[in-house]
C-alpha positions, 0 to 999 in steps of 0.5 A, a space after each residue: 299713179 306714178 305721175 301723181 307721185 311728184 316732189 310735193 306729194 313725196 314731201 307730204 308722204 314724208 310728213 306721214 312717215 314722221 308721225 311714228 318718229 314723233 310718237 317714239 320720242 313722246 312715248 318711249 320714256 326719254 327723261 323729261 324734258 328732253 323727250 317732250 322737246 324732241 317730240 315737239 321738234 319733230 312735230 314742228 318739222 312735220 307740220 312745217 312740211 305742210 307749207 313746203 309741199 304746197 309751195 312746191 306744188 304751186 311752183 311746179 304747177 303740179 297740183 294733183 288729186 292725190 296731193 289734194 287728198 293726201 295733204 289734209 289727210 297727213 295733217 289729220 293723221 299728225 294731229 290725231 296721233 298727237 292728241 291720242 298720245 297726249 290723252 293717254 298721258 293725261 295731258 289733253 282732255 279726252 273730249 277735246 281730242 274726241 271733238 277734233 278727231 271726230 270732225 276730221 273723220 267726218 270730213 275725211 269720209 266726205 272727201 273720200 265720197 267726193 273723190 269717188 264721184 270725181 269731186 275734190 273740195 280743197 281746204 279753205 282759209 278756215 280749214 287752214 286756220 283750224 290746222 294752225 290752231 291745232 298745231 299751236 295747241 299741241 306744241 304748247 302742250 308738248 313744250 315744258 311750259 311750267 318750267 319756262 313759266 317758273 324761269 321767267 317768273 310767270 304764274 302757273 295759273 296763267 300757263 293753264 289759262 293760255 292752254 285753255 284759250 288755245 284749246 277753246 279756239 282750236 275746238 271752236 274753229 275746228 267745228 266751224 270749219 267742219 260745218 263750212 266744209 259740209 255746207 260747201 259740199 252740199 249740192 256738189 257731192 251726192 251722199 250714198 242713198 240720196 237720189 241722183 240728179 
């Protein structure tokens, strides 16, 4: 295990450790809009480390099984924590969070089954697009869009419309990438209870 804990994986673990920091800023009752802005900054920082750990792993040629598992898990934990917190604040519809988190749980379970069989299926470009759309959606909800719209004289209706476009795109791509992941795993991962080859 110690050989798996390289610099890239340490960055991934740091992303996971930033999640409670993000939640503290979001939920601690800091006066608006400062709490949301601080939470958004931490969220963006955590999300940005996704590119950093991938770059470090490729540059040092130290891509590990642990890293292939932890990297998407860290993204899922970050997004899930943000969505659950925002649902509790009434800022994200519960069904949106349920669809996204449900997909992430299903894929994570499949990943665990795969790893137990020595099979690792890394995220493809659709999975990466899904993560980007989810991050953009969460950041859009976090930042004080209403205040910004009033400052630049944009109607609140447009603000809401953009939010729903982002939410719809995130949900659609999340579901599509999940289906692709299961299709890619078919014939590679043997599900419990299925006949062995």
